[in-house]
Structure formats: C-alpha cells, structure tokens
N, CA, C and O of each residue as an XYZ file, in Angstrom:
876
protein
N     158.403    159.504    231.287
C     157.729    159.331    232.576
C     156.765    158.140    232.532
O     156.740    157.312    233.443
N     155.970    158.071    231.453
C     155.026    156.958    231.321
C     155.753    155.626    231.349
O     155.292    154.670    231.973
N     156.924    155.564    230.650
C     157.686    154.316    230.606
C     158.152    153.923    232.006
O     158.116    152.745    232.359
N     158.594    154.905    232.812
C     159.061    154.625    234.154
C     157.933    154.063    235.024
O     158.129    153.119    235.790
N     156.760    154.660    234.886
C     155.603    154.185    235.656
C     155.232    152.771    235.243
O     154.912    151.940    236.094
N     155.272    152.489    233.946
C     154.943    151.159    233.437
C     155.907    150.124    233.967
O     155.483    149.047    234.385
N     157.209    150.425    233.961
C     158.220    149.492    234.465
C     157.995    149.221    235.942
O     158.078    148.076    236.386
N     157.706    150.288    236.717
C     157.464    150.116    238.159
C     156.262    149.212    238.392
O     156.288    148.364    239.284
N     155.207    149.385    237.595
C     154.001    148.574    237.745
C     154.285    147.110    237.439
O     153.752    146.216    238.095
N     155.119    146.874    236.450
C     155.467    145.497    236.102
C     156.218    144.825    237.235
O     155.985    143.649    237.517
N     157.118    145.552    237.892
C     157.868    144.967    239.000
C     156.948    144.626    240.165
O     157.135    143.602    240.821
N     155.951    145.478    240.430
C     155.023    145.208    241.512
C     154.165    143.989    241.222
O     153.658    143.362    242.152
N     153.990    143.641    239.957
C     153.144    142.499    239.590
C     153.874    141.178    239.702
O     153.253    140.117    239.636
N     155.197    141.227    239.874
C     155.962    139.986    239.951
C     155.739    139.339    241.304
O     155.919    140.009    242.321
N     155.351    138.050    241.370
C     155.130    137.400    242.650
C     156.394    137.410    243.508
O     157.509    137.389    242.988
N     156.204    137.442    244.841
C     157.337    137.436    245.758
C     158.166    136.172    245.562
O     157.623    135.067    245.539
N     159.459    136.331    245.422
C     160.340    135.190    245.188
C     160.483    134.358    246.448
O     160.410    134.880    247.561
N     160.688    133.058    246.267
C     160.872    132.172    247.414
C     162.079    132.588    248.229
O     162.093    132.431    249.450
N     163.108    133.127    247.552
C     164.314    133.555    248.252
C     163.969    134.660    249.251
O     164.528    134.699    250.347
N     163.048    135.564    248.878
C     162.623    136.634    249.771
C     161.720    136.094    250.869
O     161.758    136.576    252.000
N     160.910    135.096    250.540
C     160.046    134.466    251.532
C     160.904    133.854    252.631
O     160.564    133.955    253.810
N     162.001    133.227    252.260
C     162.894    132.602    253.244
C     163.538    133.649    254.147
O     163.663    133.441    255.354
N     163.943    134.761    253.568
C     164.724    135.729    254.334
C     164.529    137.147    253.778
O     165.355    137.624    252.999
N     163.445    137.817    254.173
C     163.237    139.182    253.685
C     164.333    140.107    254.191
O     164.642    140.081    255.382
N     164.930    140.922    253.331
C     166.004    141.820    253.751
C     165.540    142.809    254.819
O     164.353    143.118    254.925
N     166.472    143.287    255.587
C     166.176    144.282    256.617
C     165.491    145.497    255.980
O     165.935    146.009    254.953
N     164.414    145.940    256.606
C     163.682    147.095    256.106
C     162.549    146.753    255.175
O     161.794    147.640    254.778
N     162.403    145.465    254.805
C     161.295    145.057    253.935
C     159.960    145.324    254.627
O     159.745    144.883    255.756
N     159.066    146.043    253.954
C     157.747    146.343    254.527
C     156.869    145.100    254.482
O     156.865    144.369    253.492
N     156.126    144.865    255.560
C     155.295    143.677    255.680
C     153.861    144.064    256.032
O     153.619    145.092    256.664
N     152.920    143.230    255.615
C     151.525    143.417    255.998
C     151.005    142.137    256.620
O     151.471    141.045    256.295
N     150.042    142.271    257.510
C     149.423    141.123    258.172
C     148.361    140.529    257.256
O     147.549    141.257    256.686
N     148.368    139.207    257.115
C     147.363    138.513    256.304
C     146.803    137.337    257.107
O     147.460    136.815    258.007
N     145.584    136.933    256.768
C     145.002    135.762    257.412
C     144.572    135.988    258.848
O     144.344    135.027    259.582
N     144.457    137.257    259.268
C     144.019    137.583    260.627
C     142.723    138.381    260.527
O     142.622    139.303    259.717
N     141.733    138.032    261.344
C     140.437    138.715    261.312
C     140.594    140.206    261.585
O     141.516    140.629    262.282
N     139.678    140.995    261.025
C     139.767    142.456    261.140
C     139.670    142.936    262.583
O     140.128    144.034    262.902
N     139.072    142.115    263.467
C     138.953    142.505    264.877
C     139.984    141.792    265.754
O     139.846    141.758    266.977
N     141.015    141.226    265.127
C     142.042    140.474    265.860
C     143.401    141.103    265.591
O     143.504    142.046    264.807
N     144.438    140.593    266.230
C     145.802    141.088    266.032
C     146.759    139.912    265.869
O     146.437    138.781    266.233
N     147.942    140.192    265.315
C     148.995    139.192    265.171
C     149.994    139.388    266.304
O     150.553    140.472    266.468
N     150.214    138.336    267.082
C     151.126    138.419    268.218
C     152.580    138.536    267.775
O     152.998    137.920    266.794
N     153.328    139.324    268.504
C     154.786    139.388    268.382
C     155.340    138.794    269.670
O     154.917    139.167    270.764
N     156.292    137.865    269.539
C     156.786    137.145    270.712
C     158.282    137.401    270.926
O     158.971    137.928    270.054
N     158.757    137.014    272.104
C     160.154    137.268    272.453
C     161.115    136.363    271.693
O     162.313    136.640    271.638
N     160.606    135.297    271.114
C     161.424    134.375    270.329
C     160.588    133.723    269.246
O     159.366    133.870    269.240
N     161.232    132.994    268.317
C     160.522    132.418    267.163
C     159.780    131.114    267.454
O     160.064    130.077    266.854
N     158.829    131.183    268.379
C     158.002    130.014    268.685
C     156.765    130.487    269.436
O     156.817    131.476    270.168
N     155.653    129.779    269.255
C     154.394    130.166    269.895
C     154.453    130.019    271.405
O     153.589    130.544    272.109
N     155.455    129.316    271.917
C     155.586    129.124    273.361
C     156.247    130.316    274.058
O     156.240    130.392    275.286
N     156.814    131.242    273.291
C     157.490    132.396    273.877
C     156.477    133.471    274.284
O     155.396    133.553    273.703
N     156.820    134.290    275.275
C     155.908    135.327    275.748
C     155.587    136.360    274.666
O     156.423    136.658    273.813
N     154.378    136.897    274.711
C     153.959    137.952    273.789
C     154.547    139.284    274.254
O     154.431    139.651    275.423
N     155.176    139.997    273.325
C     155.785    141.287    273.671
C     155.047    142.463    273.041
O     155.196    143.599    273.491
N     154.253    142.202    272.004
C     153.495    143.250    271.341
C     152.511    142.582    270.385
O     152.433    141.355    270.335
N     151.768    143.372    269.636
C     150.811    142.820    268.675
C     150.643    143.792    267.516
O     150.758    145.006    267.684
N     150.367    143.235    266.325
C     150.221    144.035    265.111
C     148.781    143.959    264.634
O     148.211    142.873    264.527
N     148.199    145.105    264.352
C     146.846    145.138    263.824
C     146.825    144.723    262.361
O     147.826    144.895    261.665
N     145.706    144.178    261.872
C     145.623    143.691    260.485
C     145.837    144.758    259.424
O     146.241    144.434    258.307
N     145.576    146.034    259.746
C     145.760    147.115    258.768
C     146.884    148.065    259.164
O     146.973    149.179    258.648
N     147.731    147.627    260.072
C     148.789    148.503    260.585
C     149.869    148.760    259.535
O     150.272    147.859    258.800
N     150.316    149.992    259.486
C     151.375    150.379    258.555
C     152.692    150.545    259.315
O     152.714    150.700    260.536
N     153.790    150.507    258.554
C     155.098    150.753    259.156
C     155.748    149.534    259.774
O     156.729    149.668    260.506
N     155.220    148.333    259.496
C     155.829    147.099    260.010
C     156.915    146.643    259.036
O     156.655    146.511    257.840
N     158.108    146.405    259.529
C     159.225    146.014    258.659
C     159.982    144.821    259.233
O     159.918    144.538    260.430
N     160.693    144.138    258.358
C     161.547    143.014    258.766
C     162.880    143.553    259.279
O     163.413    144.526    258.747
N     163.411    142.910    260.317
C     164.725    143.317    260.832
C     165.852    142.610    260.100
O     167.016    142.996    260.210
N     165.494    141.562    259.344
C     166.513    140.772    258.650
C     166.829    139.477    259.353
O     167.527    138.627    258.799
N     166.318    139.303    260.593
C     166.540    138.051    261.320
C     165.372    137.100    261.061
O     164.210    137.506    261.076
N     165.700    135.824    260.822
C     164.673    134.819    260.535
C     164.972    133.540    261.304
O     166.078    133.346    261.809
N     163.986    132.685    261.384
C     164.157    131.365    261.993
C     163.421    130.353    261.136
O     162.252    130.545    260.803
N     164.107    129.274    260.778
C     163.505    128.215    259.960
C     163.412    126.932    260.781
O     164.296    126.633    261.583
N     162.344    126.186    260.575
C     162.203    124.892    261.242
C     163.297    123.948    260.759
O     163.732    124.022    259.610
N     163.730    123.071    261.639
C     164.770    122.113    261.273
C     164.287    121.176    260.168
O     163.086    120.971    259.996
N     165.220    120.619    259.435
C     164.878    119.689    258.374
C     164.844    120.369    257.021
O     165.729    121.156    256.685
N     163.804    120.056    256.239
C     163.714    120.562    254.876
C     163.729    122.080    254.806
O     164.334    122.652    253.900
N     163.062    122.746    255.765
C     162.972    124.212    255.712
C     164.346    124.846    255.855
O     164.702    125.745    255.092
N     165.128    124.376    256.841
C     166.474    124.920    257.030
C     167.373    124.550    255.860
O     168.130    125.386    255.367
N     167.291    123.301    255.416
C     168.130    122.858    254.300
C     167.865    123.687    253.047
O     168.799    124.082    252.349
N     166.597    123.949    252.765
C     166.220    124.697    251.558
C     166.525    126.187    251.700
O     167.175    126.775    250.836
N     166.058    126.795    252.786
C     166.191    128.248    252.927
C     167.630    128.690    253.169
O     167.997    129.808    252.806
N     168.448    127.839    253.774
C     169.838    128.228    254.011
C     170.613    128.356    252.706
O     171.659    129.004    252.662
N     170.095    127.732    251.633
C     170.744    127.848    250.334
C     170.006    128.754    249.376
O     170.339    128.808    248.192
N     168.982    129.488    249.883
C     168.136    130.302    249.005
C     168.877    131.474    248.388
O     168.515    131.942    247.309
N     169.916    131.952    249.069
C     170.642    133.112    248.548
C     171.258    132.826    247.180
O     171.439    133.736    246.371
N     171.576    131.567    246.930
C     172.147    131.189    245.646
C     171.107    130.873    244.597
O     171.449    130.480    243.482
N     169.818    131.041    244.945
C     168.740    130.743    244.014
C     168.188    129.351    244.254
O     168.922    128.455    244.669
N     166.903    129.161    243.997
C     166.246    127.880    244.219
C     165.631    127.369    242.929
O     165.184    128.152    242.090
N     165.612    126.041    242.773
C     164.907    125.459    241.638
C     163.428    125.339    241.994
O     163.012    125.763    243.072
N     162.631    124.761    241.091
C     161.190    124.674    241.314
C     160.853    123.913    242.589
O     159.959    124.310    243.336
N     161.573    122.813    242.840
C     161.322    122.022    244.045
C     161.632    122.845    245.287
O     160.863    122.850    246.247
N     162.767    123.542    245.260
C     163.152    124.364    246.400
C     162.140    125.460    246.684
O     161.825    125.738    247.841
N     161.627    126.089    245.618
C     160.632    127.150    245.796
C     159.358    126.589    246.432
O     158.787    127.195    247.339
N     158.926    125.436    245.951
C     157.716    124.825    246.507
C     157.892    124.506    247.988
O     156.976    124.700    248.788
N     159.084    124.012    248.346
C     159.362    123.702    249.755
C     159.325    124.972    250.582
O     158.737    124.994    251.664
N     159.956    126.044    250.077
C     160.012    127.309    250.815
C     158.613    127.872    251.047
O     158.286    128.281    252.161
N     157.782    127.895    249.998
C     156.431    128.407    250.143
C     155.631    127.529    251.106
O     154.822    128.032    251.886
N     155.861    126.208    251.047
C     155.169    125.295    251.965
C     155.564    125.556    253.409
O     154.718    125.516    254.302
N     156.849    125.824    253.645
C     157.326    126.122    255.001
C     156.643    127.366    255.549
O     156.232    127.392    256.709
N     156.522    128.400    254.717
C     155.857    129.636    255.138
C     154.391    129.379    255.443
O     153.875    129.849    256.457
N     153.712    128.633    254.571
C     152.278    128.370    254.733
C     151.995    127.550    255.991
O     150.932    127.702    256.593
N     152.928    126.681    256.402
C     152.741    125.848    257.594
C     153.143    126.569    258.873
O     152.913    126.051    259.966
N     153.738    127.753    258.761
C     154.201    128.447    259.953
C     155.568    127.975    260.415
O     155.918    128.150    261.582
N     156.350    127.374    259.515
C     157.677    126.878    259.857
C     158.774    127.909    259.629
O     159.957    127.616    259.801
N     158.372    129.127    259.238
C     159.314    130.244    259.114
C     158.803    131.377    260.001
O     157.612    131.688    259.992
N     159.707    131.991    260.766
C     159.369    133.137    261.612
C     160.261    134.309    261.240
O     161.446    134.134    260.955
N     159.684    135.511    261.244
C     160.445    136.730    260.995
C     160.520    137.551    262.293
O     159.558    137.607    263.060
N     161.666    138.177    262.521
C     161.717    139.200    263.554
C     161.262    140.496    262.882
O     161.773    140.863    261.823
N     160.306    141.184    263.495
C     159.721    142.366    262.867
C     159.786    143.566    263.820
O     159.922    143.422    265.035
N     159.684    144.745    263.220
C     159.686    145.993    263.987
C     158.452    146.818    263.618
O     158.164    147.043    262.443
N     157.732    147.261    264.653
C     156.583    148.137    264.423
C     157.058    149.584    264.321
O     158.198    149.900    264.662
N     156.176    150.451    263.851
C     156.541    151.859    263.694
C     156.820    152.526    265.039
O     157.505    153.547    265.090
N     156.290    151.953    266.141
C     156.534    152.531    267.468
C     157.842    152.031    268.087
O     158.172    152.377    269.221
N     158.590    151.203    267.322
C     159.880    150.715    267.787
C     159.853    149.342    268.424
O     160.909    148.759    268.668
N     158.659    148.805    268.701
C     158.560    147.476    269.301
C     159.110    146.419    268.347
O     158.828    146.441    267.149
N     159.898    145.493    268.895
C     160.511    144.438    268.089
C     160.131    143.075    268.676
O     160.140    142.888    269.893
N     159.802    142.142    267.807
C     159.461    140.796    268.257
C     159.352    139.846    267.079
O     159.522    140.238    265.925
N     159.066    138.588    267.391
C     158.992    137.540    266.365
C     157.535    137.195    266.057
O     156.713    137.049    266.962
N     157.230    137.068    264.759
C     155.895    136.647    264.322
C     156.023    135.590    263.235
O     156.994    135.560    262.479
N     155.025    134.731    263.178
C     155.028    133.676    262.162
C     154.873    134.269    260.771
O     153.977    135.078    260.530
N     155.749    133.863    259.856
C     155.685    134.338    258.473
C     154.398    133.892    257.787
O     154.026    134.431    256.744
N     153.728    132.918    258.366
C     152.446    132.456    257.804
C     151.450    133.600    257.701
O     150.592    133.606    256.818
N     151.563    134.581    258.615
C     150.608    135.684    258.655
C     151.222    137.000    258.183
O     150.674    138.069    258.452
N     152.345    136.931    257.487
C     153.004    138.147    257.011
C     153.335    138.028    255.528
O     153.863    137.010    255.081
N     153.026    139.058    254.782
C     153.361    139.113    253.361
C     154.064    140.424    253.052
O     154.041    141.356    253.855
N     154.680    140.488    251.902
C     155.299    141.734    251.482
C     154.230    142.806    251.341
O     153.159    142.552    250.789
N     154.518    143.997    251.836
C     153.519    145.063    251.873
C     153.068    145.510    250.496
O     152.023    146.148    250.364
N     153.848    145.181    249.455
C     153.469    145.569    248.096
C     152.221    144.846    247.635
O     151.612    145.206    246.628
N     151.841    143.799    248.403
C     150.674    143.015    248.021
C     151.021    141.919    247.042
O     150.133    141.266    246.494
N     152.328    141.709    246.812
C     152.749    140.662    245.883
C     152.283    139.310    246.379
O     152.341    139.027    247.575
N     151.829    138.488    245.479
C     151.307    137.176    245.853
C     152.402    136.296    246.410
O     153.541    136.329    245.942
N     152.048    135.495    247.427
C     153.005    134.530    247.958
C     152.456    133.112    247.801
O     152.763    132.218    248.591
N     151.650    132.929    246.779
C     151.179    131.594    246.436
C     152.276    130.877    245.684
O     152.833    131.434    244.738
N     152.608    129.640    246.079
C     153.702    128.963    245.408
C     153.440    128.767    243.926
O     152.321    128.437    243.534
N     154.462    128.967    243.094
C     154.278    128.746    241.669
C     154.028    127.278    241.394
O     154.516    126.413    242.121
N     153.277    126.995    240.359
C     153.028    125.600    240.019
C     154.347    124.940    239.637
O     154.997    125.361    238.680
N     154.748    123.906    240.380
C     156.031    123.278    240.071
C     155.992    122.585    238.716
O     154.980    121.994    238.339
N     157.082    122.663    238.001
C     157.137    121.985    236.718
C     157.176    120.482    236.957
O     157.825    120.013    237.891
N     156.497    119.749    236.133
C     156.425    118.297    236.297
C     157.785    117.692    235.965
O     158.310    117.921    234.875
N     158.363    116.921    236.889
C     159.690    116.357    236.603
C     159.644    115.349    235.465
O     158.661    114.630    235.287
N     160.715    115.313    234.709
C     160.851    114.324    233.638
C     161.468    113.066    234.248
O     162.572    113.105    234.792
N     160.748    111.961    234.152
C     161.220    110.708    234.749
C     162.154    110.005    233.769
O     161.780    109.678    232.643
N     163.379    109.783    234.235
C     164.387    109.141    233.393
C     164.310    107.628    233.484
O     164.491    106.931    232.486
N     164.037    107.110    234.699
C     163.902    105.662    234.891
C     162.961    105.384    236.050
O     162.831    106.186    236.975
N     162.306    104.229    235.983
C     161.323    103.853    237.002
C     161.557    102.393    237.407
O     161.703    101.515    236.556
N     161.588    102.156    238.714
C     161.794    100.802    239.229
C     160.686    100.463    240.220
O     160.215    101.330    240.956
N     160.272     99.193    240.233
C     159.266     98.724    241.185
C     159.842     97.593    242.022
O     160.530     96.713    241.505
N     159.558     97.623    243.319
C     160.090     96.621    244.240
C     158.973     96.079    245.122
O     157.950     96.731    245.330
N     159.195     94.859    245.638
C     158.303     94.260    246.616
C     158.983     94.336    247.973
O     160.134     93.928    248.127
N     158.256     94.865    248.960
C     158.863     95.135    250.268
C     158.157     94.381    251.383
O     157.855     94.966    252.423
N     157.887     93.098    251.190
C     157.271     92.284    252.222
C     155.919     92.829    252.646
O     155.074     93.139    251.805
N     155.714     92.946    253.968
C     154.432     93.398    254.508
C     154.131     94.844    254.143
O     152.981     95.276    254.224
N     155.140     95.589    253.745
C     154.928     96.993    253.391
C     154.415     97.161    251.968
O     154.190     98.282    251.513
N     154.228     96.038    251.260
C     153.695     96.106    249.911
C     154.754     96.471    248.890
O     155.896     96.020    248.978
N     154.373     97.289    247.922
C     155.274     97.622    246.829
C     155.834     99.036    246.976
O     155.228     99.919    247.583
N     157.008     99.205    246.396
C     157.646    100.509    246.375
C     158.010    100.851    244.945
O     158.519    100.008    244.206
N     157.744    102.108    244.547
C     158.102    102.592    243.220
C     159.145    103.689    243.355
O     159.004    104.599    244.172
N     160.188    103.594    242.547
C     161.248    104.594    242.540
C     161.274    105.245    241.170
O     161.486    104.565    240.165
N     161.061    106.549    241.116
C     161.105    107.295    239.856
C     162.286    108.264    239.913
O     162.272    109.230    240.675
N     163.295    107.996    239.107
C     164.492    108.830    239.075
C     164.292    109.933    238.048
O     163.982    109.665    236.887
N     164.475    111.197    238.489
C     164.288    112.326    237.589
C     165.418    112.403    236.563
O     166.523    111.908    236.791
N     165.118    113.027    235.444
C     166.120    113.212    234.409
C     167.325    113.948    234.973
O     167.178    114.976    235.633
N     168.493    113.429    234.717
C     169.716    114.001    235.264
C     170.183    113.286    236.512
O     171.344    113.402    236.903
N     169.261    112.530    237.153
C     169.652    111.715    238.301
C     169.795    112.451    239.610
O     170.183    111.838    240.604
N     169.495    113.752    239.661
C     169.710    114.516    240.887
C     168.670    114.278    241.964
O     168.937    114.496    243.145
N     167.476    113.829    241.563
C     166.406    113.599    242.519
C     165.649    112.335    242.153
O     165.728    111.846    241.026
N     164.909    111.813    243.131
C     164.058    110.655    242.889
C     162.838    110.747    243.790
O     162.921    111.229    244.920
N     161.691    110.275    243.273
C     160.479    110.169    244.077
C     160.298    108.702    244.451
O     160.302    107.823    243.589
N     160.139    108.453    245.744
C     159.945    107.096    246.238
C     158.554    107.009    246.844
O     158.226    107.765    247.758
N     157.728    106.087    246.338
C     156.378    105.895    246.855
C     156.286    104.527    247.515
O     156.502    103.497    246.875
N     155.960    104.531    248.806
C     155.842    103.287    249.559
C     154.784    103.480    250.634
O     154.716    104.534    251.266
N     153.958    102.455    250.841
C     152.873    102.494    251.834
C     151.978    103.712    251.639
O     151.496    104.302    252.606
N     151.761    104.086    250.367
C     150.838    105.159    250.053
C     151.382    106.559    250.244
O     150.635    107.528    250.109
N     152.666    106.693    250.556
C     153.251    108.017    250.761
C     154.438    108.194    249.823
O     155.213    107.264    249.602
N     154.572    109.413    249.268
C     155.669    109.701    248.349
C     156.684    110.616    249.023
O     156.325    111.614    249.648
N     157.967    110.253    248.885
C     159.081    111.030    249.419
C     159.932    111.519    248.248
O     160.180    110.770    247.304
N     160.377    112.771    248.309
C     161.316    113.281    247.305
C     162.707    113.334    247.928
O     162.915    113.976    248.958
N     163.642    112.658    247.297
C     164.987    112.536    247.841
C     166.016    113.143    246.901
O     165.806    113.234    245.691
N     167.136    113.557    247.490
C     168.250    114.109    246.725
C     169.320    113.034    246.550
O     169.535    112.210    247.439
N     169.981    113.050    245.406
C     171.029    112.066    245.158
C     172.234    112.328    246.063
O     172.620    113.473    246.295
N     172.820    111.232    246.571
C     174.032    111.305    247.368
C     175.098    110.468    246.668
O     174.877    109.296    246.362
N     176.237    111.070    246.422
C     177.302    110.395    245.672
C     177.755    109.129    246.389
O     178.106    109.164    247.569
N     177.744    108.018    245.669
C     178.254    106.751    246.188
C     178.548    105.859    244.988
O     177.639    105.273    244.402
N     179.818    105.763    244.631
C     180.215    105.042    243.415
C     179.857    103.573    243.472
O     179.705    102.932    242.433
N     179.718    103.021    244.692
C     179.463    101.589    244.830
C     177.981    101.242    244.683
O     177.638    100.071    244.521
N     177.099    102.240    244.735
C     175.663    101.989    244.693
C     175.032    102.669    243.494
O     175.310    103.832    243.202
N     174.179    101.926    242.803
C     173.486    102.514    241.648
C     172.440    103.517    242.116
O     172.263    104.569    241.501
N     171.752    103.191    243.199
C     170.737    104.072    243.761
C     171.199    104.541    245.136
O     171.371    103.739    246.053
N     171.394    105.844    245.266
C     171.848    106.413    246.544
C     171.187    107.783    246.704
O     171.662    108.783    246.167
N     170.072    107.808    247.462
C     169.290    109.032    247.632
C     168.932    109.213    249.101
O     168.775    108.246    249.846
N     168.807    110.481    249.500
C     168.467    110.762    250.896
C     167.710    112.079    250.999
O     167.963    113.014    250.240
N     166.773    112.143    251.952
C     166.023    113.375    252.233
C     166.500    113.962    253.546
O     167.074    113.255    254.375
N     166.266    115.248    253.740
C     166.737    115.919    254.943
C     166.043    115.411    256.201
O     166.573    115.576    257.301
N     164.846    114.785    256.061
C     164.132    114.295    257.243
C     164.575    112.898    257.660
O     164.026    112.330    258.604
N     165.578    112.331    256.956
C     166.105    111.024    257.332
C     165.685    109.880    256.435
O     166.261    108.796    256.522
N     164.683    110.088    255.561
C     164.308    109.039    254.612
C     165.504    108.743    253.710
O     166.233    109.658    253.327
N     165.709    107.464    253.367
C     166.903    107.116    252.605
C     166.652    105.890    251.737
O     165.888    104.996    252.102
N     167.307    105.867    250.586
C     167.252    104.718    249.679
C     168.671    104.385    249.263
O     169.414    105.256    248.808
N     169.049    103.118    249.419
C     170.390    102.674    249.061
C     170.300    101.306    248.390
O     169.548    100.445    248.847
N     171.045    101.099    247.328
C     171.099     99.773    246.732
C     171.311     99.796    245.239
O     171.834    100.761    244.683
N     170.889     98.700    244.585
C     171.047     98.566    243.143
C     169.715     98.324    242.472
O     168.659     98.601    243.041
N     169.770     97.808    241.260
C     168.526     97.599    240.506
C     167.641     96.530    241.147
O     166.418     96.669    241.159
N     168.245     95.467    241.678
C     167.468     94.312    242.129
C     167.204     94.275    243.625
O     166.246     93.633    244.055
N     168.022     94.943    244.431
C     167.848     94.925    245.884
C     168.185     96.306    246.443
O     169.259     96.843    246.174
N     167.259     96.882    247.224
C     167.516     98.182    247.849
C     167.132     98.121    249.324
O     166.310     97.306    249.743
N     167.741     98.990    250.080
C     167.350     99.171    251.474
C     166.631    100.517    251.584
O     167.163    101.552    251.183
N     165.419    100.486    252.129
C     164.662    101.706    252.342
C     164.628    102.011    253.839
O     164.416    101.112    254.652
N     164.839    103.292    254.206
C     164.763    103.703    255.603
C     163.767    104.839    255.731
O     163.875    105.848    255.034
N     162.783    104.676    256.634
C     161.817    105.730    256.914
C     162.471    106.808    257.768
O     163.537    106.577    258.339
N     161.846    107.995    257.866
C     162.424    109.071    258.672
C     162.672    108.713    260.130
O     163.552    109.294    260.765
N     161.893    107.745    260.683
C     162.086    107.353    262.083
C     163.215    106.343    262.259
O     163.494    105.917    263.379
N     163.866    105.956    261.162
C     165.011    105.047    261.247
C     164.682    103.590    260.945
O     165.593    102.779    260.775
N     163.388    103.239    260.876
C     163.009    101.865    260.554
C     163.454    101.513    259.146
O     163.275    102.298    258.215
N     164.034    100.331    258.991
C     164.571     99.939    257.676
C     163.915     98.666    257.170
O     163.413     97.855    257.949
N     163.929     98.504    255.852
C     163.367     97.301    255.239
C     164.078     97.078    253.915
O     164.463     98.036    253.245
N     164.256     95.807    253.532
C     164.865     95.472    252.230
C     163.756     95.174    251.230
O     162.758     94.537    251.569
N     163.937     95.640    249.990
C     162.938     95.464    248.943
C     163.588     94.823    247.734
O     164.717     95.162    247.380
N     162.878     93.894    247.094
C     163.373     93.154    245.936
C     162.552     93.486    244.698
O     161.350     93.741    244.785
N     163.217     93.479    243.542
C     162.507     93.681    242.271
C     161.812     92.392    241.904
O     161.148     92.322    240.869
C-alpha cells in the first residue's frame, strides 16, 4: 500500500507535459489560475475574446473539465500543437508553453452545472496543481556560424544547430528560429511558420522578414 501511495505521489509531482497543454483529453479536470479571488473567468461561445459570454467560472470552483476541443492561434502555435501527439522536442515544448502563457490556446470547458463554453488556456491549469511553467530549454549545440552584411539592415548572424535541422538567425536586433527545408540546390534553406525565411549559400543569402520584405546579404 505504501508503495502504491508513493508511486501516485511521484506522478502528481511530474510537471504537466506540453502535449497535454496543447490538447487536454476530454474529462481532464481544470482549475482557474491568475484570476483574482473576487473575480471570475469568462466562458464564451467561441475561442476568442470577441465572442459573447455564456457563463463564468469562479477561481475556486470544482468540477470544471475539458471537453477535448481546443483552438490554437495560427502560425507557430498551430504548427507546434498539431504535431504534439507525436511528442515534442525542447523547442516545441517551449513554443507550446509560450502559446498558453500568451493566451494563444483556448479550451472548450464544461462546468459541473452542465454549462459549456470556451476559455483562454492562459487562465486554466490541470486541477492536480501540476506546474505549467515551461521547462528550461536545453542550449542548442551550434554546428556552424556565419556572419553577413545586409546593407542598411546591418549585420546578420546565422547559427546552424548540430544536425542541421534548425538555425537561429539574428538580424536588426531580433532572433528568429527557423526549421530546415530540403533544397539540394541551396546550402542554407530554412523557414519559420510565421513567414521568415533564409535561402542561399555560404557567401550570398536572401533573407525574408515575416511581412514578406526581402534583402540580400553578403559575407
């Protein structure tokens, strides 16, 4: 009996997985977090703050569960969470936790009185009290680093992670993490879900910002 209790306690101590954060299974118990004790969490007719309020959850209310329906913001959140069922790497987990913290994930929830509506996952955690703080991402191992001059935009640094699957691009003071895209004709071929893109070789690359603006950079 003692062993069974110990095992159960260990499972409760495990932080909530990013895969569960993306899509809590139907029936998962939830608690309200980040809401004042004299306030409530709105439930809406759809997964957006612009939708009408259909009910509200008190900060200490019991019996709130997930229906299994979720909504992810377009871009990185959808790209990452749609593949969460197969497991996520450290980068994917960090993205998923970031999406939840920004309010870019919504859960459809059910109260004990039967009311059903959508609430921002930013204010909902697993009822077990498991932490939903993102794990510290492991520092990527840089396999190669390139520096380019990009005219009025200054310099750009490209750090390719070990294995070549990802690269960090820093330009105009902002860093973008991109995924490798197969292209036998190009030594550097990376793209992010928000539209940022890098294409080219060692000496000349084309950089594209998420808004579509492009610039050529030279080593």
